[in-house]
N, C-alpha and C positions, 0 to 999 in steps of 0.2 A: 564544943565537940566538932571535930573536923568531919565534913560530909561533902557529898557531891554538889550541894548548893553553895557552900562557902569555900570550897577548896581553892578557888582562884581569887578570893577576896583579897584586897590589898593588905589587910591586917595579917592574914595568914601567909601571904607572899613575903611579908617582912619577917614574920616570926619563924617560918620554916625555910630551910634550904631544900630544893628539889634538884633532880638531875638536870632538868631543862634549864633551871636557873644557873646551875654550875657550868653547864656548857655555854650559856650566854656570857657568863663572866670570862670564860676562857677566850671567847672571841673578842669581846670588848667590855672592859669593866665599866666604863662610863655609860655605855648604852644599856647594859644589864641593870645598873642601878637606876637609871632614868625610867626604865620600863617598870621596875618594881614600885617606884615611887609615884607612878602615874603621870610622869612628865613626857613619856614617849610611848608610842604604840607601834609595834611592828605591823607592816602591811600583811593582810590576810591574802597570801598568794594563792593562785589556783592549785598548784601542786599540794600546798598545805591543806587546802579545803577538800581536795579529792581524798586525801588520807583521812581527814576528819569525817568525811561523808561515810566511808566504809566503817570506821570506828563506831560511828553513831548507829549504823545499821546493826552491828553485832551487839551493841549495848542495848538495843531495843528502843532507841530514841531518835530514829531517823526523821520522823514527822516533826518533832520539836526542832531538830537541827535545820530542817528545811524552812521552818517558820522563822527561825532566828537568822537565817542567811538568805535573804531575797536575791542576792547576787548570783545564786545558782540558776536562776530562771531567765529566759528570754522575755521580751515584752509581751509575747502572746501567752505566757504562762508555762511554756514547755521548758523542760530541763535543757541547759546548754550541753553541748556535745561531750565536754569533759566529764560531766556527771552521769551522762548516759553510759560512758565508758566505766565509770565507777560502779554502776549497776551490773555491767558485764563482768567486772572483776569479782564482785560479790557472787554472781552466778557460777563463775569458775571455781571459786573457793568452795562453794557449797557442794560441788560435784565430787570433791575429794574427801573420802572417809577419814584419812589420817589427819588432814588439815582440820576438819571439823571436830575430830576428837580433841585436838589441842585447843581449839577455840571454845569448846563446850564446858569450860570450867566456870567458876564463880566470876561474874563480870564486874570490872571496875572496882576492885577491892582496895579500899583506902587503909593504909597503915602508917603509923608514925613511930619514930625511934630517935636515937641519937648516935652521931658519929663524931668523935673528938669533942664530945660534950655539946654539940650543936644540934638543935632539933631538925629532923629530916621528915619529909612527907613523901609518900609514894602512892601511885594509883595503878594497880595491876590490871591489865586487859583481861587475862584469863588465868585464874588461880585454881590449881588443883591441890587442895590441902593435903599435906603429907607426901605429895608426889612431885609436883613441878610448878614452875612459874613460866608463863608464856606471854609474849608481847607481840601484838600484830603490827606489821610494818608494810606500808604500801610505798614502793620505791620506783624510780625510773626504770632501772634494770639491775641485773646482778653483776655487771662488769666492775672490775677494779676501778678505784678512783684515785687520782693524783692529789695529794695533800701537800701544801707548801711546807718545806723543811722536813717532811717525813717521807716523801716519795710516793710510790704507788702502793695503795693499801686495799684490802678487801673492803667491800661496801659496809660491812659490819663494823670494821675498825674505823673507817673514814668518818662514819656518822656517830662513832663512839657508843654503839649499842652494847658493846662489852662493858663499858663504864656503867651504863644503865643497869645491866644485869648484876654487876658487882654490888651496887647500892641496894637494889631490890632484894637480892639474896641476903644481905646483911640485916636489913630491916625485918624481913620475914623471920630470919633466925632469932632476932631479939624478941619478936612477938610470939613465936610458936615453939622455939627450940629446935626447929627443923631446918637443916641446911640443904635447900632444894636446888636441883639443877635448873638452869635458866635457858629457855629456848626463844628463838625468834621465828614466828610464822610470817612468811613474807609472800607478797604477790607484786607483780610488776605492772607498770602502766604502758607496756608495749602494745603494739597493734594486736598481737596474740599474747595474752597474759601468761606469764610463767609463774610458777609457785615453788616454794621450797620451805623446809623447816630446818633450822640450824641450831644445834646445841653449842653454846659457848663453853669451851674447855675451862675447867676450874683454874688452871694456871693463868689464863687470861683474866678471869674474874679477880683472882688474888692480886695480880699486878695493878689492875685498874682501881681496886679498893684502896691500895696504898697511894696511888695517884690522887684519888679523891681526898684522902686524909691529909696529904701534903699541902693541898691548896685551899681546903674548905675554911680554915681559920682566917686566912686573909680575906676571902670573899665574904664571910660573915662579918668580919671587921669593917669592911667597906659598907655593908648594909647598916651597921651601927654607927657609922661616922668616925670610926677609929683610924681608917686609912683613906687616903685620897685615891679615887679610882683613876686608873690610867686610860688614856684615850688611844684607840688604835689608829685614828685618822684615816680609816679606809671605809668604814661602814656608813650606812645612810645617816645614822644619828650624828656621827662625827662630821660628816659633810654638811649636814644641816645646821650644826652649831659651831662650825669653825669660825674663829676670829683671826683675821690676818694681822700680823704684827710688823712684818717687813718683807720686802721683795726677797726672792731667793735667787741664788746663782744657778745658771744653766747646768753647771757641772754636777750639782747635787742630784739632778734627775738620773744621772748615770749609776747612782748607788742605791736607787730605790727598787 
């Protein structure tokens, strides 16, 4: 039985595909597989931990989060400035009635299903049964983001939160029969925190679900050893595991 205690266990990481796994495979198949198999661990960056800090608060598990992440604190036991800011973000969120309405659904709801015959797992930040699906995001700001080969995109599309919404909607539909709208409740890490609630249009969700279906069979096949993962040769994992075979010509650099 999948639960909050074993959700990230290696056995379940291998058995189930998740949105975060899928996005990792899109960035670098080799790094994604190595992480799933326990051969590589991504660094817990401060921006990631700030988001997790706020998530833990609304899940009611902030004390446990602090206990498991001593890097949040200075040597004197005080919170580092980034996490003091996280507390300020929480306070700003709690001042807004609409934001809190979206956040006051059932917390961290786990569901499983299948897409293209492949087991999928999801964990919903705030689930309002029969009404809506909501996910909390703590981001740098709400400015558009340049994505290589795609150009300038909204921060929602750049971080593929529309893809997340598509998968969540499909798995909830399979479990309940309800095709629910998907929302992002977001706050920024700016000096003055900005807040927003975004509904992802159904047309976006439909397109991203097809995108997920088109690639999931290959990524699942990589996990099962049926396909050899491709290396991006740009990420930290590829840099750390690169094996040189021969010198390169200077002219090659002009085409990278």
